[in-house]
BAVO-375702 format. One record per residue: residue in three letters; x, y negated, z of N, C-alpha, C, O in turn. Coordinates in steps of 0.001 Angstrom, whole numbers, plus 500000, padded with zeros to 6 digits. Each point is the difference from the previous one (the first is absolute). Layout:
% BAVO-375702
AlaXYZXYZXYZXYZ...
***
This chain:
% BAVO-375702
Unk500814501201499987499176498840500019500868498706499985500950499891500776Unk498732499165498371500756498731499865499350498961500890498796499764499908Unk502004499605500965499461498998500871500465498622499526500932499880499205Unk498382499066501311500280498666499661501202499418500710500541500649500896Unk499895498177498753501199499420500497499871499787501555500903500311500776Unk497891499129499618499837499704501335500051501266500929500593499977501078Unk498779501082498463500050501302500724501383500557500077500425500494501045Unk500308499429497818501379500424500030500836499223500966500851500584500671Unk498954498142499431500752499131500958499645500415501486500874500037500866Unk497849500262499379499595500379501304500589501255500473500240500178501194Unk500019500769497830500629501292500390501419499756500500500522500824500751Unk500124498076498861501390499778500487499993499398501422501053499900500630Unk497833499721499847499902499237501342499986500926501218500121499584501153Unk499719501723498505499975501011501212500558501278499644500226500254498817Unk500027500610502139500463501288499852498897501066499963499344500253501011Unk500455500376497809498870500903499795500123501243500884499006500691500220Unk502175499602500282500255501249500754499722499774501535500002500932500804Unk499765497790499526499966499652501402498482499881500458499143499575499225Unk500580500809502032498741499784500591500124498845500967500697500099501010Unk498629498804498685500234498732500732499045499850501220498933500609500077Unk501515498568500835499198499706501138498847499127499550500104499351498959Unk498778500608501800498781499340499459500200498544499647499582499593498916Unk501042499581501945500154498572499654500854499808498761499681499225499099Unk501414501513500896500895499902498778499359500445498709500248499424498941Unk498948501577501143499266500528498806499000498952499505499910499729498803Unk499334499684502147499048498965499577500753498754499371499567499421499003Unk501525500233501616500782498858499453500344500375498503499780499195499095Unk500727501963500689500393500406498663498874499991499051500138499539498867Unk498664500994501591498844500006499173499550498557499571499606499747498862Unk500481499397502076499592498569499637501030499360499075499656499176499153Unk501603501206501014500974499479499053499923500581498599500518499396499061Unk498833501787500768499787500533498644498638499596499428499658500413498892Unk499578498807501822498731499493499417500203498799499127499852498861500441Unk500488501395498312500385499030499056499020499666498887500337499257499078Unk498464501279500999499021499779499028499411498640500208500153499417501074Unk499139500029497872499430498645500068498723500049500835499521498935500390Unk499914502183499902498760500038500747500358500583501436501073500551500248Unk497952499270500621500226500444501424499827501528500056498896500545499985Unk502280500104500079499983501496499901499434500664501218500174499537501128Unk499118501602498616499538500847501161501167500813500542500843500495499252Unk499180499627502063500992500853500651499369501337500360498988500031500699Unk501580501056498845499400501345500178500983500881500775501224499891499924Unk498096501015500847500726500993500733499714501451499401498859500320499665Unk502164500492500221499786501282499481500558501012501030501162499908500396Unk498006501045500024500430500865501103499866501445499504498916500482499673Unk502279500200500289499967501419499669499832500792501245500796499892500932Unk498118500950499097499664500740501183500304501480499840499963500559498904Unk500341500056502245500314501425500052498735500833500165499858500771500949Unk499227499051498096498768500739500018499761500666498607500543499563498985Unk498618501516501015499597500573498720498609499495499697499030500490500577Unk500845498534498524498728499432499809498999500877499272498855499599499789Unk501585501643499812499051500903499348499100500610501043498956500556499660Unk501428499355501638499161500614501014499165498937500762500463498936500410Unk498253501475499733499035499089500655500498499542501408499801498853500403Unk500856502096500326500369499654501362501249499173500093500453499673501098Unk500129499972497731501172499164499986499832498713499204500966499410499516Unk497770500173500362499627498717499403500313498859500954499799500113501210Unk500685498811498247500303498823500832499257498799499411500392499517498938Unk498572499992501697499119498936499492499455499224501107499703500549501060Unk500147498163498741499414499177500994500008498492499579500422499664498893Unk499110499461501999499999498589499738500628499345501183499996500507501122Unk500560498309498569500594499127501054499886498562499592500224499639498845Unk499396499479502196499949498560499710501349499436500265500525500086501110Unk500057499315497830501395499363500121499780498644500690499117499237499608Unk501655500485501375499792498748500794500113498706499191499408498984500364Unk501335501055498564500176498834499208499342500133498589500305499232499088Unk498774501779500766499295500175498736500925500459498935501156500330500266Unk498336499696498484500787500474498841500332498844499077500838500145499110Unk498509498687501087500247498888499086499172500119498735500078499116499147Unk499155501908500698499206500115498838498528499738500235499425500495500970Unk499950498716498136498575499758500142499224501276499491500119500400498841Unk499130500175502037499350501308499644498464499640499617499259499373500757Unk500388501081498039498648499822499545499157501228500539500331501158499745Unk498561498516501014499256501091500617498657500086499438499297499001499850Unk500318502245499820498610500298499566499341500717501162500502501034500442Unk498365498438500075499241500694501022498712500551499437499149499278499482Unk500740502048500641498766500642499520499107500290501193500236500953500742Unk498727498216499446499180499998501249498618499357499684499793499306499005Unk499299500993501930498646499495499879499539499266501222500589500205501062Unk498414498961498877499352499450501130500968499181500925500779499156499557Unk499106501158501721500794499294500971501533500143499779500788499085500240Unk499558502087499302501341500415499780500597499138498786501156499577500002Unk498002500230499051500418499136498907500230498506500493500950499318499616Unk498156500283501202500139498616500579501314499949500812500748499031499873Unk499547501977500949501228500054500714501254499965499121501003499362500317Unk498890501332498602501168500011499029500218498650499437501136499526499949Unk497815499831499623500136498647499406500584499019501138500907499215499726Unk498591500856501426500530499161501052501476500239500316500732499095500400Unk499663502130499408501454500296500318500870499641498904501222500030500141Unk498181499606498695500892499510498918500211500983498860500962499848499247Unk498211501116500600500116500890498827499794499268498711499104499165499879Unk501748501156499129499852499203498737498812500409499163499484499187499233Unk500057502075500894498867500442499230499163500868501013500580500798500737Unk498113499050499294499136500771500759498795500498499273499362499221499292Unk500270502091500846498837500419499359499829501547500169500777500621500725Unk498282499952498655499747501481500151499895500628498571500973500084499251Unk497823500330500445499776500709498647500514499217498869500542500586499063Unk499323498058500950500385499195498882501557500005499807500510499886498885Unk500200500251502252501475500111499904500407501331499481500930500078499197Unk498406501009501227500288501280499554499792500091498431500808500562499260Unk498047498841500318499666499955498557501057499274499223500403500455498930Unk500032498490501551501013499130499411501216500756499793500588499939498920Unk499853500808502091501227500802499891499839501175499015500900500288499210Unk497971500364500852499712501088499121499880499566498535500565500641499115Unk498738498328500644499698499599498619500985498992499350500109499912498777Unk500581499354502067500929498993499483501497500249500301500846499193499615Unk499484501931501079501323500312500433500543498791500760501102499535499709Unk498170499972501221500355498755500715500900500308501170499624500739500910Unk501586498684499065500996500278501043500743498698500446501200500013500277Unk498070498925499774500610498682500358499972499825501493499460499006500486Unk501097501915500258500088500010501452501140500886500446500480500820499218Unk499965499038502017501114500840500407499594501104501005500676501022500123Unk498246498753500563499545500886501115498481500085499988499350498970499823Unk500056502195500355498584500174500232499743500390501356500625500944500482Unk498455498378500231499616500409501297498505500269499991499247499352499274Unk500319501630501557498554500307499975499658500565501400500873500223500838Unk497802499996499371499488500616501248499782501424499778499830500406498850Unk500159500444502215499747501440499833498724500321499277499997500973499245Unk498917498303500912498701500302499432500010499718498450499094500419499280Unk501870498923500283500108499670498528500879500962499202500100499903498777Unk500537501033501944500970500896499329499312501006498942500647500489499074Unk498044499765501133499329500759498959499939499298498731500089500633498948Unk499755498016501074499986499208498779501426499792499500500255500110498801Unk500651499600502079501360499721499525500679501316499463500869499930499131Unk498715501286501406500563501230499579499896500268498523500761500768499412Unk498235498544500000499827500178498495501179499491499248500232500396498858Unk500514498741501752501175499328499325501302500701500204501051499474499631Unk498913501759500975501285500637500365500943500163498810501206499786500127Unk498238500598498704500914500256498853500632498718499485501112500038499472Unk498200498806500668500502498778499619500924499300501004501001499385499633Unk498634500728501616500780499326501051501195500829500490501066499463500302Unk498718501906499771501005500814500538501420499851499348500980499815500722Unk499128500262497958501252499917499335500711498578500215501216499888499844Unk498052499141500485500474498635500178500266499695501490500424498900500356Unk499317502101500500500246499852501408499022499026500673500334499426501036Unk498463500376498396499053499062500505498847500599500709499112499295500479Unk500890502028499595498824500681500689500016499667501515501049500150500626Unk497897499432499948499936499690501446500139501323500717499506501032499547Unk501211498914501639500243501175500735500033499611501503500597498986500360Unk498754501832500520500070499633501436501444499974500553500310499221500901Unk500543501622498558501383500037500536500804498705499701500952499673500707Unk498642499611498238500697498793499660499202498751500629500380498842499826Unk498548501482500877499211498910500577499101499265499075499458498961500377Unk500346501537498393499131499310499038498584500512499967499147499460499296Unk500600501604501482498611500344500258499749499807501543500497500742500848Unk498735498258499416499917499653501433498532499441500336499400499268499213Unk500141501088501868498697499378500466500109498535500275499110499194499731Unk502074500502500840500315498573500288500721499410498760501225499894499953Unk497942499730499046500624499563498749500782498665500055500951499768499252Unk498594499384501668500627498658500110501354500140500623500916499247499668Unk499240501721501250501390500310500612500902500585498912501170499633499881Unk498267501280499330500785500568498926500516498976499032501135500093499532Unk498050498940500166500411498944499036501029499083500667500970499602499355Unk498840500057501915500918499152500768501375500666500091501032499339499880Unk498964501945500330501290500794500120500819499917498680501216499809499989Unk498032500348498919500614499971498690500601498593499726501128499849499531Unk498059499164500787500499498656499791501210499591500927500840499157499685Unk499141501528501464501112499743500966501291500640499604501033499696500595Unk498962501177498430501249500712499607499981501469500180501080500578500128Unk497816500088499896499965501411500119500475500665498718499551499662498904Unk501399501326501255500448500771498875499824501485500233499971500431501153Unk499916500330497851499919501444500141501345500641499624500661499597499043Unk499705501397501735501215500785499573499604501418499767499202500544500764Unk501297500054498261499622501331499627501208500729499230500584499510499033Unk499666501601501483501113500766499417499583500509498605498871500453499814Unk502085499464499178499676500411498668500472501464499765500430500651500953Unk499499499873497808500346501314499696501481500269500259500384501150500208Unk500441497827499783501439500173500207500393499692501458501180499809500292Unk497854500144500603500201499792501486500575498640500272500773499851500946Unk498876499113498245500458498640500198498759499106500283498930500197499423Unk501248498861501444498986499061500316500525498611499478501100499577500355Unk498138499780498854500302498701499474498993498912500531498790500078499787Unk501788498925500905499042498978500668500642498642499792501202499837500210Unk497973499152499362500451498601499943499926499432501448499022500224500713Unk502053499024499704500004499444501305500038498437500074500241499413501055Unk499509499952497768499938498578499924500766499393498709500368500705499061Unk499807498014501008500602499338498911501442499516500391500333499834501173Unk500500499951497752501365499531500380499965498641500642500941499606500689Unk497953499654499085499952498663500592499662500103501570500061499003500719Unk499602502191499736499682500096501423501281499682500885499887499484501112Unk501274500836498358501196499884500782500318501210500765499178500914500063Unk501984499154500535500490501157500652499253500459501206499714501190500131Unk499945497872500793499324500422501203498670500630499825499699501023500615Unk499464498358498523498604500550499769500062501361499336499253500913500351Unk501674499216498656500193501299499315500439501075500952499482501115499933Unk501437498607500940500443500984501029498847500362500947499875501152500417Unk499325497909499902498896500343500940498955500924499253499508500969500578Unk500184498718498188499140500797499280500520501459499761499271500990500050Unk502021499030499694500729501334499716499842500854501306499579501157499970Unk500791498183501189499956500845501199498640500514500362499868501099500538Unk499089498096499167498618500372500280499638501198499088499417500987500447Unk500956498886498245499642501107499086500769501297500379499411501080499964Unk501849498834500387500813501203500348499422500655501269499924501226500087Unk499684497981500859499363500573501253498770500765499669499736501043500598Unk499483498458498445498770500677499614500298501320499312499392501029500293Unk501611498912498737500356501201499232500580501085501005499768501197499824Unk500937498371501153500610500968500995498859500629500794500005501203500259Unk498997497960500131498887500559500800499122500975499148499292500843500550Unk500773499020498126499195500852499144500727501304499614499544500742499130Unk501586499519501530500719501263499698499128501215500244499482500142501108Unk500328500729497940499168501222500137500688500978500978501227500086500052Unk497980500617500690500492500960500954500697501108499208500926500620500521Unk498677499639498290500586501112499160501332499639499329500665500879499451Unk499736497839500584501205499535499414501180500465500882500006499815501217Unk501011500810498101501139500645500684501279499223499513500054499484498883Unk500932500472501997501230499412499650500018498523499998499175499404500693Unk501688499947498594500032498494499895498778499446499332499720500329498848Unk499525498811501868498834499337499470500307498899499115499570500004498847Unk501203498971501643500403498875499185501301500329499244501087499818500548Unk498815500654498223501243500343499329500785498899499409501230500029499959Unk498013498944499557500679498816499543498987498832499920498805500210499792Unk501697498590500375499194498796499924500760498976499110501187499729500184Unk498070499739498871500620498958499127499086498827499831498783500118500142Unk501796498757499558499241498767499902500469499281498699501183499990499661Unk497846499423499647500301499353498769498976498811499668498920499882500580Unk501490499348498532499017498979499454499381500578498709500442501043499518Unk498521498271499916499419500395498784501042500293498905499940501037499339Unk500945498103500493500987500114498893501396500429500408500888500181499167Unk499283499977502147501375500300500495500227501448500264499082500818499959Unk502229499507500329500386501374500267499589500432501426499780499146500859Unk500117502128499388499745500539501292501181499985500956501083500453499631Unk498751499058501547501045500078501013499682500856501142498955499859500635Unk501949501049499644499748501033501057500121499407501270500881499165500199Unk498223501221500803500039499633501361500471501129500861499905501156499588Unk500588498574501563500392501089500964498672500512500656499450499361500896Unk500070501799498626498752500535500338499998500353501487498928500032500604Unk502189500225499990500105500428501346499490498822500960499591500266501130Unk500444498539498423499554498817500760498444499997500267499494499291500870Unk499786501558498312498606500063500106499589501215500806498808500230500205
***
């Protein structure tokens, strides 16, 4: 793979074979954020689990204390009082059957998250084949199916992120923007890693945190000393 000039220059700024302490790694990441836009800072965690087994799945949600820096567009599928609560909480779109029809008939996906109430899942379930592949299907485990829909919306707006191990046993999670600065990124990172540690499956054997790396959208991955977590 051929990389651009800025990426190549960033590679010279650190030692790829070294696992850095947290503060030093974040400093390096910020120094490699050379794009003209405010790059997202992402964490990539390789876990010692076999994600093919149901009892070794790692999945959950955590509210980052400093948010993600991203404006999240929320679609709330709800009726009656719950629809009113969703509107008051700041959902960008609110509706029920008409929203489901719009998604089915128009392939409408101008939102980032869908939240709904348990009583609406029979309706929302019709969208499984459309929403599932895009990662938009509401799920109780991610907090997007909730009786208290206003709280669910407020949590999302406050910076709630979902972490989920993929087929290669890696978790990829955004922890903010480069413009956040060092202290806020470290705080978000520590809260995320604490949550991932607590989510360790009982069936997981051996080393759980195999490696942790941090990068910006356009920058190289910098390894952290996983033992610190």
